[in-house]
N, C-alpha and C positions, 0 to 999 in steps of 0.2 A: 660750440663752447669748448675751449680747451680744458682738459682734465687737469686737476690740480695734482701736484706732487704728493700731497697728503693722501689723496684718494688712491693714487697708485701704490703708496706704501701700505695702505690698509689692505688692498687686494693681495699684495705680496705676502702680508702677514697671514691672511686667511689661507692662502695657498700653502704656506709653510705649515700651518696647523693641520690642514687637510692631509699633507704628505706625512706628517708625524703619526696621525692616526692610521692612515693606510699602511705605513711601514710596520706599525705595532702588529697589525693583522697578518701582513705578508710574512713577518718573521716567525709566525706560528708554524710555518713549513720549514722543513730541513733545507739546506742548500741544494741537495739533490732533487728534492720535490719542487723547489722553485725553478730550477733549470728545466725539469721535466715539463712542468706546467707551462712555462714560457715557450717551450718548443712546441707543445700541442697547440697553444693559442696562435703561434705564428703559422703552423701548418694549416689550422682551420681557416685562417684569414677571415675570422669573424663569422664563419658559416659552419654551424655544427655538422652539416651534411658532408663536409670535407673530411670529417673524422670517421673512423670505423666505430661501431657500437662499443667496443672495448675501450677505445680512446675517449669516447663521450662519457662512459661510466667513470673513467679515471679523472677527467676534468671535474665531473660532479663531486667525486670523492675528495679531491683537493680543495675545491671551492667550499665544501662543507667544513673542512678543516680550518679554512680561513675564517669562517663563521660570517658569511655575507650579511645576514639580517643584523647582526650586532654592529658590523662595520657601518652599515646604513644609519643605524640609530646613533652611532658615535659621530658620524659626519653631518648629521642634520643640524645640530647647533652651530657648527662651523659654517655651513652653507647658509644658514639663516642670517649670518652676519653680512652677506653679500646683497641681501634684499634691500631695496630702497625703503626708507621709513616714511610712513605717511606724514604729511605736514598738517 
């Protein structure tokens, strides 16, 4: 069954809302911290073992500044809008 344009528009709206919420948390870091965290995440290639213990501590410190638990709570209502509703 082809997807309707309205359904695609809703998904784009939800994605936009999620990006706005994530940006608010990402902006809690200074531009230098954002660049440093991005460099560390690229270096790790999603494997913490690729970082030194000091770099892992730095990632944890920066992640704490972003406040990931609150980010998750703020994203939950946005993500809930993607779930299919029971009929």
